OpenMM code with the backbone's topology and positions (N, CA, C; nanometers):
from openmm import Vec3, app, unit

residues = "MET GLY SER VAL GLU GLN LEU GLN ARG GLN LEU GLY GLY PHE ASP PHE SER ASN HIS CYS ARG ASN VAL SER LEU LEU LEU ARG SER ALA ALA ALA SER SER SER ALA SER SER SER THR GLY VAL PRO SER ALA ALA ALA ALA GLY SER PHE ARG MET PRO PRO LEU ARG LYS THR GLY THR THR ILE CYS GLY VAL ILE PHE GLN ASP GLY VAL VAL LEU GLY ALA ASP THR ARG ALA THR GLU GLY PRO LEU VAL ALA ASP LYS ASN CYS ASN LYS LEU HIS LYS ILE SER SER ASN ILE TYR ALA ALA GLY ALA GLY THR ALA ALA ASP LEU ASP HIS MET CYS ASP TRP LEU ALA THR GLN VAL GLU LEU HIS ARG LEU ASN THR TYR ALA LYS".split()
positions = [
    Vec3(13.6578, 9.8636, 8.0320),
    Vec3(13.7242, 9.9351, 8.1392),
    Vec3(13.7050, 9.8996, 8.2820),
    Vec3(13.8201, 9.9656, 8.3299),
    Vec3(13.8818, 9.9443, 8.4575),
    Vec3(13.7371, 9.9981, 8.5920),
    Vec3(13.7677, 9.9269, 8.6844),
    Vec3(13.6740, 9.9599, 8.7961),
    Vec3(13.6433, 10.1114, 8.8589),
    Vec3(13.8022, 10.1695, 8.8188),
    Vec3(13.8072, 10.2988, 8.8791),
    Vec3(13.7381, 10.4276, 8.7413),
    Vec3(13.7370, 10.3530, 8.6316),
    Vec3(13.6944, 10.4366, 8.5382),
    Vec3(13.5502, 10.4240, 8.5138),
    Vec3(13.5140, 10.3079, 8.5879),
    Vec3(13.3739, 10.2351, 8.5460),
    Vec3(13.3350, 10.3664, 8.6758),
    Vec3(13.3511, 10.3734, 8.8237),
    Vec3(13.3306, 10.4661, 8.9055),
    Vec3(13.2860, 10.5469, 8.8693),
    Vec3(13.3711, 10.5941, 8.8066),
    Vec3(13.3983, 10.8148, 8.7551),
    Vec3(13.3281, 10.8641, 8.6464),
    Vec3(13.2645, 10.7039, 8.5841),
    Vec3(13.1723, 10.7589, 8.4756),
    Vec3(13.0352, 10.7778, 8.5289),
    Vec3(12.9909, 10.6857, 8.6174),
    Vec3(12.8814, 10.7174, 8.7245),
    Vec3(12.8862, 10.8158, 8.8149),
    Vec3(12.9980, 10.8592, 8.8877),
    Vec3(12.9605, 10.9952, 8.9424),
    Vec3(12.8465, 11.1361, 8.8937),
    Vec3(12.7842, 11.1656, 8.9801),
    Vec3(12.7096, 11.2506, 8.9315),
    Vec3(12.5537, 11.2676, 9.0401),
    Vec3(12.6520, 11.2572, 9.1507),
    Vec3(12.5234, 11.2656, 9.2469),
    Vec3(12.4166, 11.1922, 9.2803),
    Vec3(12.3078, 11.2330, 9.3696),
    Vec3(12.2327, 11.1251, 9.4120),
    Vec3(12.0848, 11.1447, 9.2508),
    Vec3(12.0120, 11.0011, 9.2696),
    Vec3(11.9359, 10.9697, 9.1527),
    Vec3(11.8294, 10.9978, 9.2244),
    Vec3(11.7276, 11.1175, 9.1085),
    Vec3(11.6451, 11.1733, 9.1493),
    Vec3(11.4597, 11.0757, 9.0578),
    Vec3(11.5569, 10.9496, 8.9876),
    Vec3(11.4816, 10.9125, 8.9093),
    Vec3(11.3394, 10.8646, 8.9985),
    Vec3(11.3368, 10.7964, 9.0791),
    Vec3(11.1921, 10.7615, 9.1398),
    Vec3(11.1484, 10.8813, 9.1939),
    Vec3(11.1592, 10.9794, 9.2531),
    Vec3(11.1037, 11.0596, 9.2656),
    Vec3(11.0135, 11.1443, 9.1368),
    Vec3(11.0889, 11.1123, 9.0201),
    Vec3(10.9942, 11.1782, 8.9192),
    Vec3(10.9351, 11.1043, 8.8748),
    Vec3(10.9606, 10.9299, 8.8933),
    Vec3(10.8414, 10.8456, 8.8233),
    Vec3(10.7504, 10.8553, 8.8922),
    Vec3(10.7764, 10.8833, 9.0515),
    Vec3(10.6137, 10.8944, 9.1314),
    Vec3(10.5705, 10.9956, 9.0950),
    Vec3(10.6099, 11.1477, 9.0445),
    Vec3(10.5473, 11.2851, 9.0390),
    Vec3(10.4421, 11.2307, 8.8970),
    Vec3(10.5266, 11.1340, 8.8588),
    Vec3(10.4584, 11.1163, 8.6870),
    Vec3(10.3366, 10.9979, 8.7010),
    Vec3(10.3629, 10.9776, 8.7577),
    Vec3(10.2474, 10.8658, 8.8397),
    Vec3(10.1526, 10.9457, 8.8652),
    Vec3(10.1362, 11.0209, 8.9551),
    Vec3(10.0502, 11.1153, 9.0255),
    Vec3(9.9741, 11.1987, 8.9281),
    Vec3(10.0234, 11.2839, 8.8360),
    Vec3(10.0335, 11.3348, 8.7327),
    Vec3(9.8867, 11.2686, 8.6646),
    Vec3(9.9574, 11.1312, 8.6188),
    Vec3(9.8556, 10.9913, 8.5090),
    Vec3(9.7485, 11.0139, 8.5897),
    Vec3(9.7557, 10.9791, 8.6991),
    Vec3(9.6109, 10.8977, 8.8011),
    Vec3(9.5516, 11.0501, 8.7791),
    Vec3(9.5830, 11.1946, 8.8419),
    Vec3(9.5157, 11.2708, 8.8789),
    Vec3(9.4335, 11.3802, 8.7408),
    Vec3(9.5067, 11.3462, 8.6443),
    Vec3(9.4975, 11.3984, 8.4438),
    Vec3(9.3183, 11.2226, 8.4820),
    Vec3(9.3707, 11.1410, 8.4664),
    Vec3(9.2662, 11.0368, 8.4876),
    Vec3(9.1374, 11.0384, 8.5421),
    Vec3(9.1718, 11.1058, 8.7044),
    Vec3(9.0254, 11.1478, 8.7452),
    Vec3(9.0147, 11.3047, 8.7158),
    Vec3(9.0536, 11.3888, 8.6522),
    Vec3(9.0515, 11.4695, 8.6250),
    Vec3(9.0172, 11.5707, 8.7153),
    Vec3(9.1235, 11.5605, 8.8181),
    Vec3(9.1200, 11.6397, 8.9103),
    Vec3(9.2403, 11.7369, 8.9202),
    Vec3(9.1842, 11.8630, 8.9800),
    Vec3(9.3126, 11.9737, 8.9728),
    Vec3(9.4404, 11.9526, 9.0623),
    Vec3(9.5320, 11.9848, 8.9680),
    Vec3(9.6508, 11.9493, 9.0632),
    Vec3(9.6749, 12.1206, 9.1651),
    Vec3(9.7599, 12.0758, 9.2349),
    Vec3(9.7896, 12.2088, 9.3308),
    Vec3(9.8823, 12.3206, 9.2938),
    Vec3(9.9135, 12.3998, 9.3727),
    Vec3(9.9515, 12.5170, 9.3093),
    Vec3(10.1021, 12.4869, 9.2835),
    Vec3(10.1473, 12.4501, 9.3449),
    Vec3(10.3181, 12.3761, 9.2812),
    Vec3(10.2990, 12.3078, 9.1767),
    Vec3(10.1910, 12.2535, 9.1098),
    Vec3(10.2257, 12.1498, 8.9856),
    Vec3(10.1988, 11.9915, 9.0061),
    Vec3(10.1814, 11.9898, 9.1904),
    Vec3(10.2190, 11.8235, 9.1700),
    Vec3(10.0601, 11.8225, 9.2896),
    Vec3(10.0502, 11.6775, 9.2533),
    Vec3(9.8887, 11.6871, 9.3452),
    Vec3(9.9100, 11.6442, 9.3892),
    Vec3(9.8168, 11.6714, 9.5274),
    Vec3(9.7867, 11.6013, 9.6563),
    Vec3(9.7741, 11.4687, 9.6272),
    Vec3(9.7561, 11.4261, 9.7581),
    Vec3(9.7044, 11.2383, 9.7279),
    Vec3(9.5918, 11.2018, 9.7401),
    Vec3(9.4921, 11.3357, 9.7919),
    Vec3(9.3378, 11.3411, 9.7815),
    Vec3(9.3333, 11.3529, 9.6242),
    Vec3(9.3860, 11.4408, 9.5204),
    Vec3(9.3460, 11.4865, 9.4223),
    Vec3(9.4051, 11.4205, 9.3263),
    Vec3(9.4929, 11.2992, 9.3486),
    Vec3(9.5598, 11.1591, 9.2632),
    Vec3(9.4516, 11.0969, 9.2240),
    Vec3(9.3918, 11.0654, 9.2870),
    Vec3(9.2571, 10.9533, 9.2156),
    Vec3(9.2689, 10.8494, 9.3036),
    Vec3(9.2817, 10.7043, 9.1910),
    Vec3(9.2863, 10.5913, 9.2878),
    Vec3(9.4123, 10.5626, 9.3289),
    Vec3(9.5597, 10.6246, 9.2534),
    Vec3(9.6998, 10.6153, 9.2827),
    Vec3(9.7297, 10.6553, 9.4489),
    Vec3(9.7667, 10.5386, 9.5180),
    Vec3(9.8573, 10.6037, 9.6265),
    Vec3(9.9591, 10.5489, 9.6269),
    Vec3(10.0668, 10.6354, 9.7303),
    Vec3(10.1601, 10.6424, 9.7453),
    Vec3(10.1997, 10.5214, 9.8503),
    Vec3(10.2927, 10.4197, 9.8357),
    Vec3(10.3479, 10.3184, 9.9249),
    Vec3(10.3368, 10.3354, 10.0387),
    Vec3(10.3634, 10.3328, 10.1386),
    Vec3(10.3995, 10.3555, 10.3172),
    Vec3(10.5154, 10.3658, 10.3068),
    Vec3(10.6166, 10.4740, 10.3590),
    Vec3(10.7287, 10.4794, 10.3835),
    Vec3(10.7711, 10.4068, 10.4918),
    Vec3(10.9113, 10.3004, 10.4388),
    Vec3(10.9696, 10.2363, 10.5636),
    Vec3(11.0741, 10.2197, 10.5712),
    Vec3(11.1662, 10.2166, 10.7343),
    Vec3(11.2685, 10.2372, 10.7206),
    Vec3(11.3391, 10.0902, 10.7024),
    Vec3(11.3453, 10.0542, 10.5990),
    Vec3(11.4793, 9.9397, 10.6122),
    Vec3(11.5945, 9.9721, 10.5640),
    Vec3(11.6804, 9.8156, 10.5853),
    Vec3(11.8577, 9.8023, 10.5505),
    Vec3(11.9456, 9.9246, 10.6298),
    Vec3(12.0335, 9.9124, 10.5352),
    Vec3(12.1611, 9.9670, 10.6167),
    Vec3(12.2329, 10.0405, 10.5354),
    Vec3(12.2871, 10.1142, 10.5398),
    Vec3(12.3763, 10.2709, 10.5145),
    Vec3(12.5464, 10.2086, 10.4945),
    Vec3(12.5423, 10.1980, 10.3740),
    Vec3(12.7068, 10.1667, 10.3348),
    Vec3(12.7454, 10.2657, 10.2402),
    Vec3(12.9029, 10.3234, 10.3057),
    Vec3(12.9267, 10.4490, 10.1263),
    Vec3(13.0316, 10.4260, 10.1163),
    Vec3(13.1343, 10.4472, 10.0221),
    Vec3(13.2420, 10.4678, 9.9866),
    Vec3(13.2420, 10.6026, 9.8702),
    Vec3(13.3678, 10.6575, 9.9145),
    Vec3(13.3905, 10.8295, 9.8363),
    Vec3(13.5374, 10.8194, 9.7646),
    Vec3(13.5529, 10.7717, 9.6498),
    Vec3(13.6862, 10.8322, 9.6180),
    Vec3(13.7434, 10.9833, 9.6126),
    Vec3(13.8873, 11.0038, 9.6228),
    Vec3(13.9231, 11.0996, 9.6341),
    Vec3(14.0772, 11.0969, 9.5590),
    Vec3(14.1234, 11.1801, 9.5140),
    Vec3(14.2724, 11.1898, 9.4548),
    Vec3(14.3655, 11.0900, 9.5539),
    Vec3(14.3410, 11.0996, 9.6903),
    Vec3(14.4739, 11.0135, 9.7188),
    Vec3(14.4093, 10.9129, 9.8436),
    Vec3(14.3066, 10.8424, 9.7675),
    Vec3(14.2272, 10.7289, 9.8497),
    Vec3(14.1407, 10.6853, 9.8155),
    Vec3(14.0283, 10.6142, 9.9621),
    Vec3(13.9546, 10.6151, 9.9641),
    Vec3(13.8583, 10.6485, 10.0527),
    Vec3(13.7554, 10.6614, 10.1311),
    Vec3(13.6869, 10.6824, 10.2674),
    Vec3(13.5597, 10.5429, 10.2399),
    Vec3(13.5619, 10.4971, 10.3519),
    Vec3(13.4430, 10.4077, 10.3543),
    Vec3(13.3553, 10.4627, 10.4791),
    Vec3(13.2719, 10.4370, 10.4695),
    Vec3(13.2131, 10.4030, 10.5994),
    Vec3(13.0791, 10.3529, 10.5965),
    Vec3(13.0286, 10.3037, 10.7749),
    Vec3(12.8955, 10.2434, 10.7577),
    Vec3(12.7865, 10.2572, 10.8799),
    Vec3(12.7070, 10.2324, 10.8625),
    Vec3(12.6486, 10.2509, 10.9949),
    Vec3(12.6686, 10.0873, 11.0876),
    Vec3(12.5882, 10.0930, 11.1799),
    Vec3(12.6348, 9.9751, 11.3047),
    Vec3(12.5248, 9.9368, 11.3134),
    Vec3(12.4141, 9.9636, 11.2668),
    Vec3(12.3326, 9.8204, 11.3296),
    Vec3(12.2529, 9.7328, 11.2677),
    Vec3(12.2677, 9.6370, 11.3079),
    Vec3(12.1737, 9.5011, 11.2434),
    Vec3(12.0220, 9.4863, 11.3087),
    Vec3(11.9442, 9.4552, 11.2107),
    Vec3(11.8146, 9.4058, 11.1472),
    Vec3(11.7361, 9.2727, 11.1686),
    Vec3(11.6637, 9.2292, 11.2353),
    Vec3(11.6071, 9.1278, 11.2182),
    Vec3(11.4894, 9.1641, 11.1518),
    Vec3(11.4369, 9.1947, 11.0310),
    Vec3(11.2527, 9.2436, 11.0321),
    Vec3(11.2621, 9.4077, 11.1599),
    Vec3(11.1545, 9.4285, 11.1859),
    Vec3(11.1757, 9.5353, 11.2520),
    Vec3(11.2643, 9.5393, 11.3743),
    Vec3(11.3060, 9.4439, 11.4021),
    Vec3(11.3582, 9.4433, 11.5454),
    Vec3(11.5097, 9.4556, 11.5351),
    Vec3(11.5557, 9.5651, 11.6427),
    Vec3(11.7191, 9.5707, 11.6299),
    Vec3(11.8221, 9.4556, 11.6914),
    Vec3(11.8949, 9.3650, 11.5937),
    Vec3(11.9175, 9.2584, 11.6640),
    Vec3(12.0647, 9.3297, 11.6982),
    Vec3(12.1358, 9.4006, 11.6876),
    Vec3(12.2975, 9.4270, 11.7476),
    Vec3(12.2882, 9.5964, 11.7311),
    Vec3(12.3346, 9.6512, 11.8840),
    Vec3(12.3078, 9.8085, 11.7886),
    Vec3(12.5146, 9.8695, 11.7316),
    Vec3(12.5549, 9.7239, 11.7489),
    Vec3(12.6991, 9.7695, 11.7682),
    Vec3(12.7976, 9.6663, 11.6442),
    Vec3(12.7370, 9.6633, 11.5369),
    Vec3(12.7374, 9.5343, 11.4112),
    Vec3(12.8692, 9.6126, 11.3224),
    Vec3(12.9808, 9.5033, 11.3299),
    Vec3(13.0863, 9.5878, 11.2216),
    Vec3(13.0331, 9.5592, 11.1166),
    Vec3(13.0381, 9.6316, 10.9832),
    Vec3(13.0319, 9.6031, 10.8448),
    Vec3(13.1083, 9.6414, 10.7482),
    Vec3(13.2397, 9.6914, 10.8541),
    Vec3(13.3455, 9.7389, 10.7500),
    Vec3(13.5192, 9.6614, 10.8122),
    Vec3(13.5392, 9.5514, 10.6865),
    Vec3(13.6221, 9.4516, 10.7306),
    Vec3(13.7624, 9.4441, 10.6690),
    Vec3(13.8697, 9.4348, 10.7312),
    Vec3(14.0017, 9.4466, 10.6950),
    Vec3(14.0396, 9.2807, 10.6556),
    Vec3(14.1120, 9.3214, 10.5036),
    Vec3(14.0910, 9.2128, 10.4281),
    Vec3(14.2615, 9.1703, 10.4428),
    Vec3(14.3535, 9.3305, 10.4276),
    Vec3(14.5105, 9.3342, 10.4448),
    Vec3(14.5249, 9.4436, 10.4793),
    Vec3(14.6291, 9.4760, 10.4836),
    Vec3(14.6668, 9.6734, 10.4969),
    Vec3(14.6122, 9.7626, 10.3886),
    Vec3(14.5876, 9.7225, 10.3053),
    Vec3(14.5037, 9.8126, 10.1882),
    Vec3(14.4079, 9.7656, 10.1143),
    Vec3(14.3299, 9.6792, 10.2032),
    Vec3(14.2751, 9.6078, 10.1002),
    Vec3(14.1036, 9.6036, 10.2454),
    Vec3(13.9852, 9.6480, 10.2757),
    Vec3(13.8813, 9.6667, 10.3168),
    Vec3(13.7486, 9.6031, 10.1978),
    Vec3(13.6691, 9.5597, 10.3195),
    Vec3(13.5559, 9.4771, 10.2804),
    Vec3(13.4272, 9.5713, 10.3228),
    Vec3(13.3556, 9.6670, 10.2273),
    Vec3(13.1870, 9.6828, 10.2935),
    Vec3(13.0595, 9.5843, 10.3249),
    Vec3(12.9840, 9.5248, 10.4058),
    Vec3(12.9213, 9.4514, 10.3386),
    Vec3(12.8018, 9.4807, 10.4719),
    Vec3(12.6669, 9.4348, 10.4436),
    Vec3(12.5901, 9.4177, 10.5417),
    Vec3(12.4788, 9.2772, 10.4566),
    Vec3(12.4573, 9.2261, 10.5590),
    Vec3(12.3349, 9.1455, 10.4947),
    Vec3(12.3264, 9.0603, 10.5957),
    Vec3(12.3344, 8.8863, 10.5704),
    Vec3(12.3805, 8.7761, 10.7272),
    Vec3(12.5469, 8.7711, 10.7436),
    Vec3(12.5447, 8.8597, 10.8666),
    Vec3(12.6477, 8.9012, 10.9233),
    Vec3(12.7009, 8.8123, 10.9273),
    Vec3(12.6921, 8.6597, 10.9626),
    Vec3(12.7791, 8.5699, 10.9907),
    Vec3(12.8097, 8.5101, 10.9032),
    Vec3(12.8085, 8.5149, 10.7283),
    Vec3(12.8341, 8.4544, 10.6419),
    Vec3(12.9386, 8.5921, 10.5716),
    Vec3(12.8970, 8.6688, 10.6308),
    Vec3(12.9578, 8.8401, 10.5982),
    Vec3(13.1151, 8.7907, 10.6819),
    Vec3(13.1240, 8.7765, 10.8006),
    Vec3(13.2401, 8.7332, 10.8667),
    Vec3(13.2960, 8.7126, 10.8713),
    Vec3(13.2426, 8.5554, 10.8334),
    Vec3(13.3658, 8.4222, 10.7908),
    Vec3(13.4008, 8.4048, 10.6003),
    Vec3(13.3389, 8.5330, 10.5312),
    Vec3(13.3532, 8.5205, 10.4149),
    Vec3(13.4956, 8.5911, 10.4130),
    Vec3(13.4814, 8.7285, 10.5032),
    Vec3(13.5631, 8.7895, 10.5142),
    Vec3(13.7350, 8.7555, 10.5807),
    Vec3(13.6501, 8.6759, 10.6899),
    Vec3(13.7955, 8.6307, 10.7488),
    Vec3(13.8497, 8.5532, 10.6487),
    Vec3(13.8181, 8.4560, 10.5359),
    Vec3(13.8834, 8.3358, 10.4876),
    Vec3(13.9001, 8.4505, 10.3293),
    Vec3(13.8437, 8.5241, 10.3143),
    Vec3(13.9555, 8.6336, 10.1927),
    Vec3(14.1061, 8.6730, 10.2841),
    Vec3(14.0809, 8.7274, 10.3750),
    Vec3(14.1699, 8.7857, 10.4195),
    Vec3(14.3115, 8.6725, 10.4487),
    Vec3(14.2374, 8.5273, 10.4911),
    Vec3(14.3510, 8.4384, 10.4991),
    Vec3(14.3950, 8.4312, 10.3536),
    Vec3(14.3498, 8.4150, 10.2516),
    Vec3(14.4134, 8.3635, 10.1309),
    Vec3(14.4676, 8.4701, 10.0762),
    Vec3(14.4675, 8.6339, 10.1173),
    Vec3(14.5111, 8.7369, 10.0753),
    Vec3(14.6994, 8.6872, 10.1667),
    Vec3(14.6652, 8.6807, 10.2723),
    Vec3(14.7659, 8.6939, 10.3532),
    Vec3(14.8564, 8.5445, 10.2872),
    Vec3(14.8048, 8.4680, 10.2580),
    Vec3(14.8773, 8.3396, 10.2299),
    Vec3(14.9018, 8.3864, 10.0569),
    Vec3(14.8749, 8.4304, 9.9533),
    Vec3(14.9354, 8.5171, 9.8761),
    Vec3(15.0308, 8.5756, 9.8542),
    Vec3(15.0310, 8.6328, 9.9473),
    Vec3(15.1317, 8.7707, 9.9597),
    Vec3(15.3007, 8.7116, 10.0406),
    Vec3(15.2160, 8.5831, 10.0974),
    Vec3(15.3666, 8.4990, 10.1621),
    Vec3(15.4380, 8.4599, 10.1010),
    Vec3(15.3495, 8.4168, 9.9863),
    Vec3(15.4233, 8.3239, 9.8502),
    Vec3(15.4735, 8.3954, 9.7842),
    Vec3(15.4388, 8.5295, 9.7719),
    Vec3(15.4727, 8.6112, 9.6136),
    Vec3(15.5705, 8.7064, 9.6467),
    Vec3(15.5590, 8.7336, 9.7807),
    Vec3(15.6411, 8.8270, 9.8409),
    Vec3(15.6140, 8.9280, 9.8037),
    Vec3(15.4614, 8.9916, 9.7761),
    Vec3(15.3666, 9.0973, 9.7273),
    Vec3(15.2992, 9.1742, 9.7980),
    Vec3(15.2472, 9.2880, 9.8048),
    Vec3(15.1142, 9.3471, 9.8504),
    Vec3(14.9896, 9.3138, 9.7523),
] * unit.nanometer
topology = app.Topology()
chain = topology.addChain("A")
for resn in residues:
    res = topology.addResidue(resn, chain)
    for name in ("N", "CA", "C"):
        topology.addAtom(name, app.Element.getBySymbol(name[0]), res)
């Protein structure tokens, strides 16, 4: 199966599986402690007994790709962090490899920059040797 077919098979929108899992954990915990549910059917944190949801912490980066009939759109945020600190407010996470190949990535920025530069050089050498894109 090609990569495009794999991507098309996975299309389906946002995945709410973690939300369903969390509600299930809350319901089981509430049932075990024989607490009543709220009017919405989802127990409150107080009614959930011993189970506590982990605190929400914003981490990581955002990189998104969208496939449409005539091409692809890539987007990324520009913030680079080191733990809770903002290391760079204008970090490039989209890298041009050739005229029709781009890479998107985050993580150790220097490694990604070096790898993309190396890959762009290899693709250009391949293009020059084979006279192909």
